[in-house]
N, C-alpha and C positions, 0 to 999 in steps of 0.2 A: 321481504322484497329487498331490503338493504343488503342482505347477504348475497342475493342474486346479482345485484349491481357490483358488489365488491368482487365477486368471482369473475364478472365480465372484465373488470379493470385488470385483474391479474392475468386473465386470458390474453388481453391485448398486449401486455408486457411480454408474456411468453411468446406470443406470435411475433413480436418485434425481434426477439432473440433468435428466432428460428431462421431468419433470412440474412443474407449478406448485406453489407452496407450499401453496395451499389443497387442490389435488388430492392432494398427497402426504399431507396429514394425514388424508385419507379412506381411504388404502390400508391394507389389513389388514397388520400387521407380518409380516416375512418368517418363514417356517416355522422353528421353533426347531431342527429337525434340521439344516436347511441352515446355520443360524448356528453350530451346534456343529461342523459340518464345517469352516467357514471358520476358526473360532477353536480348532481342535483342536491347533494347534501355533504356535510363535513366528513362523514365516515367514508364515503366513496373517494373523496379527495385525498384523505389520509392513506387509504389503501393503495392508490396509484403512487403516491409519494413513497410509501414504504416499499413498493415494488422496485424502486430504483436501487435501494440497498440490497434487495434480494438479487438483483442483477450484478451488483458489485461483488457479491459473495459467490458468484457462479464459478465453476471450475475454470472457465476460460479467462477469468479475471483474477481477483484477489483471493478467491477461495482455493486457488491452486497455482495456476501458471505464473502469475505475477508476484507470487510470494515464495512458495516452497518448491516449485517445480521448475519450469522452463528458465526463468530468469536466474534462479540460483544455480542451475546447471551451467549457464553461461558464465557465472561467477566462479566456476570451478569449486563449488562447495562439496561435491561428491566424487567418488571414484566411479567412473563409467568405463569399465574395461571393454575390449572388443566384442565380447559376447552380450553386452548390455543392450537393452532395447532403445536406449537414448544415446548411444555412442555418437551418432552423427551430430546430434545437437551439441554435445560436449566438444566436438571438433569444429563447430561453427560452419557445418556443411549445410547452409540454409537452402540450397537448391534440392537437397535430398527429400524424399517423400515425407518422412515423419516431421522433421523441423518445418518444412513448408506448410504442412497441414496445421500444425500447432500454431504457428505465427499468423496464418490466415484466420484461424478461428479467434485468436486474441483480438486481431484488428476488427473483425466483424462484430464481435460482442461489444467491444469498446465503443464503436461508433453507433451501434443500435441503442446502446445505453445512453449515449450522448443525445441521440435523436429523441429518445423517450423522455429524457430530462427537458429537452427543448419543447416537446409537445406538452409536457406537464406545465411548464412555465407559460406557454401560450394559453392553455386551458384555464390556468389559475387566473390569468388576466381577464379572459373572456367571461369567467364566472365569478368575478369579484363580488364581494358582499356576503358570500357564504360563510367566510370567517372574518374575524377582525383584522385590521391592518397589522397589528402586532403579530398575530399568528401568521398572516400571509408573508410578512417579512422573514420569519423563520423558515417557512417552507421554501420561499423564493431563494433566500440566501444559501440554503443547503443544496438546492438543485443547481444553482450557478457554480457553487464550489465543487460539486461532483463533476460538472462539465469541465471545469478548469483542471481538476486532478487527472481526469482521464486523458484529456488532450496532452497534458504534460508528460504522462507516462508513455503515451504513443510517440511523443517527440523524443523522449529519452531512448526509446527502444528502436524506432525506425528512422529517426532523424540523424543528421551528421554528428560528428564529434564537435560539439558546440565550441569548445575551446580553440579548435583549429580553424574553423570557418563557419560562422553563423549565417553567412549569406547563402549557403547552399540550400537546395530544396529539402523540405522536410515532410510536412503533413498538411492536409486541409484543416480548416477550422470551421466548426458549425456552431453558430450562436442563434440559430433559428431553425425550425423544422421545415427545411426547404425540400423541394421535390426534384432537385438536380444536384449533381456532384459539384462541390466547391473546388476551386483551384488549389493546387499544391502551393503552399507558402514557403518562403525562406524560413529557416529556423528562427531568425531574429524577429520576423514579423509574427510568427506563431507565438513566440515567447511574449511579445507585446500584448497579444490578445489574451493569453493565459493570465498575465499579471493584471490586465484590466478587469477580467472576471473575478480574480481574487480580491481586488480592492472593492469591487461592487458587492461581493459576498460579505466582506468584513463590515461594510457600511450597513447592510441589511441585518447583520447578526450582532449589532452593537449591544442589544439588550438581551442577549442569550442568557437564559437562566443558569448556564454552567458557570458564569462569572460570579454569581451570588450564592448559589447553593450547591455547586459541585456537579458531578456527572451522573449521580444516581437519584438524588433526593427530589421529590416533587415539590412544587410551590403552589400558591394560590393565585399567581399572577395571570394565569391563563384559564380561568374558570376551573381550576383544579383538574384540567384535562391532562392526564399523564402523557398523552402523545407529544405534547409540546414541552412539558416541564420536567419529565422524568427520563432517566437513562439518556441524558444528553451526551454522555461519553460514547454512545453507540450511534451517534450522528455526526455529520460534518459540521461541528459546532464552531464557535468563534475561535477558540484556542487551536483547534485542528487546522483551521484555515490559516491562522497566523503561522503555524508550523509549516504548512504547505508553502506559504510565502517565503519563509526562510530557506526552505529546500530549493525552491525555484530560483530565487535570487542568487544563491550560491552557484547553482548550475549555470546561470547566465553570466557568472563572473563578477557579480556585484557583491564583493565581500563586505563592504560597508553596510549596504542594505540588509544583507543576510545576517550580519552581526547584530544590527539593531532589532530585527524581528525576533531572532533567537533569544536575545537578552531580555526582550519584553516578556516573552513567555517565562523565562527563568525567573525574572523578578516577580512576576505574578505568583508563581508557585511559592516563592519565599514569603509572600504576603498573606497566604492562606494556608489552610491545612488540607486542602482538597486533593493534592497530588503528592503525597509523601513518597520518598524512596521505598521500594519494597524491602522489607527487612530480611535478614539472613534466615530467620526462623520461618517466615512465610514462604520464602523461595525454596527452602530445602525441607519443608515439612514432610515427614516420612509418609504420612497418609494422604495429604492433599496439597502437594507442592504447587505454588503459584509460579509456574515456569515462564509465564509471559510477563511477569512483573506488572500486574494489572493496575496497581495503584498509580503507576507512572504514566499510563496510557491516556492520551487526550482523546483519541478516537480508536476504537477497536470494532471490527466488523463481527456481527453474529453470523456464524455459519453452522447451520444445523446438520450438515453432512461432514463436519470437520473430522470426526473420528473415523469415518469411512476413508477419508483421504489419508489420514494418518496410517491406517492399515494398508491402503493401496500402495503407499510409497515407502514406509519406514518399518513395517512390521518385521520382526526378526524371523518369522517363518517364511518370508519371501526368499526366492532363490537369488543367486548372485546376478542373474540376468535381469532382475526386476527391482531389487532393493536399492534405495537411494541412501548410500552410506559412505563416509569418507574413509580413506586409509588411516589406520591408527596413528602412524607417525605424523601424518599431516595434521590430524586433529590435535595431537600433543603439541605440535609446533604452534598452532593457532593459540592454544591456551597456555603456552610456555610451560607445559607439564605441571600445571598448578591447579589441582582440584579444589583449592580454596576459593577459586573463582566460581561463584555459584550460578554462572551461566553455563558452567561445564557439567558438574556432577548430576544435577537433577535432569538435565536435558539429554545428556550423553552417557549411556551406561552399557556395559556388556550384558546382554539379555540372558535371562535364566532359561529361556526356551528358544528353540530354533537352531541351536548348534552353532551360533555365530561366535567367532573369537574377537571380532572388532566391535567397537561401541556402535550402538544404533541410536536413532533420534527419538526422544520421548517428549519433545517440547509440546506437541499437540495431543499427547495421549490423555485419555479421560482420567478423571479422579473419582474416587468412590462416592464422595458426598455431592449429590446433585444440586445442593443449595449454594455451592461455591459460585460467586458472581463471575469468575473468570472462565468458567466452562464455555466451550464453543466460541471463544473469542480469538481473533487474529489481530495482532497489533498493527496499526496503520501509522499513527504519529505518537511519539513518546518523548518523555523528558530527556532520556539519554542522548537522543539525536540532537536536541537543542544544545546540550552541553558540548557535543562534538563539533557542531557548527560554530558555536561561540569560541571554542578552543582554536579551531582551524583559522578563524578570521580575526583572532586577537592580534592587535598591532604590536603588542609586547610579548615575546615568546614565553616569558615567565608567567604571564597571566594565563596564557593558553595551557601551560603545564599545570597551573593551579586548578583550572577547570577540569582537566583530565583527572587530576588527583581526586577531585570530588566524585567524579564518576567511578573511578577505581575503588575508592573507599567504600562506596555503596555497592560494589560487586565483590567485596571481600579481599581486595588487593592492597598492597602497600604503596606508599607514595613513590613517584618517579624521582630519579635524581635530578638535581637542578641543571645538570649538563645534558639531559635527555633531548633528543632531536624531536621537535614538536611534530613535524609532518610524519615521521616514522611511527611515532606513538599513536597518532590519530588513525593511521592505516591499521595498526594492530587492533585498536578498539573496534573499528568497523568490522573487521573479520570476526571478532568475538560476539559482537552485539546483535548482528542482524541475520544470523543463521535462520533459515526458514522464513525470512521476511522479504527477500528479493531486493535488498538495497546495495549489496556489495558490488554487483556488476555495474550498476549505475555510478557508484563511487569511482570505480576504475575508469569508466568511460568519461566521466566528468573531468578527471585529471589526465586523461589521455595516457594512462599508464602503459608503457611500452612492453612490459612483460609481467605476467602474474603467475603465481604458483600453479603448476599443473596438478589438478585434483586426481588425475588417473595415473600418476606416477609417484614413486616414493620420494623422488627429488626432481629438481629442475623446474623450469618455467616454460610458459607458452608465450611466444611473441604475439603481441596484440597491435592491431591497427584498424583501419576503416573496414577491412574485410571481415574482421571479427566483431567489431563494435556496432556496425550498422546493419540491422536486419533489413533485408530488401522489402519494399512495399509489396503487398499481395498482387498477383497478376490482375485480379478483377479491378483493383483500384487504378492500376496503370492503364488498363484497357478502356476504362470509362472516362479517363481524363480527356 
């Protein structure tokens, strides 16, 4: 019977994902009897909670579009010639059929996931007593953090260039499972709500097991139930939320706050052995390379369709109109023609099949040993980003260079000269570090970078402004306001 109710829980989440945000808001809430059946025991509650992560790993969100596909195309990570199926997206032609469809689906999936998180939080409150307060705090903290993260990425994608004018309209914010559309908020007001949710999540996650036993090991603190105490690195745990706070504060222009949050994470890693830098031997292992630097990841999503996505986007057998691949000289420029950088060689190789003469992307390719813990993982928050944020926000440039040198040393590179320009070097590291992770476009937008390298040309830049950086809200959202 428990399995039956677990399937119902997952079916509800799937049903949520099948409708648009506006349509979802018009649906009559699920029958309370059915809800009571789903939440009648701990297993049902866990299954619905886990369903939120399944939604995050969907193709419309971090399983594809917000990491290695749409957002990386906007960041000019790939060569998209005129014959390519995604040329219009690379040209920021948001009104064209394909980009419009993709960004509508991203919006819909994000807000149905937010509404599912809100429904979970409401049901957790209504059915209190099924789990202890300590367990409930973990579940609640994760769900609120998921809500904050999704709103933030919708703000980064569809909102204005925050640095230019945070008073401009951005997105609605949903902190309850309402049955009507919430109003569009200014970017500044949306940011305030995001930060409030982050702080609430941090308070709830203060006793996160990841702080005492790391991201994989189970403890006895929660009745030895592995759902709460094991594999915390696959959840929106305390450290991941602290990373999110650093990322959000920097986007909001609060360099002091961002520096504090990033350095808190860095200092924690120095005080434990839980998050070591990935070694050269692990990253470049000829049999099972750890190309995502898993030991450094505070939160990575499990995506059981990851290798299909790898094949759909990056397989060397794909034709030129389908494959996502950079021009070789562009890639060489990013890595400064240095294969000692072990972000380069394991992830970018000229394939032995497919007849390609350019390097193709192997970052998410499977490894032979199915026991490797990093299989099927997509990095979401990681140590290198905290070093980059700490470097960028350093009040003394020499301190920032020292932080970059720590990152570079742990990527196989030599130290920068004392005369290096900090902002320039930070940009270089963002280009190297986040391929296939969807962060470069947002870095450019945060800084209102006026020209970025054209991924579809051997040289030259693309002029950037609001028309390129601000994805229009979907028609359905505008029409229902």
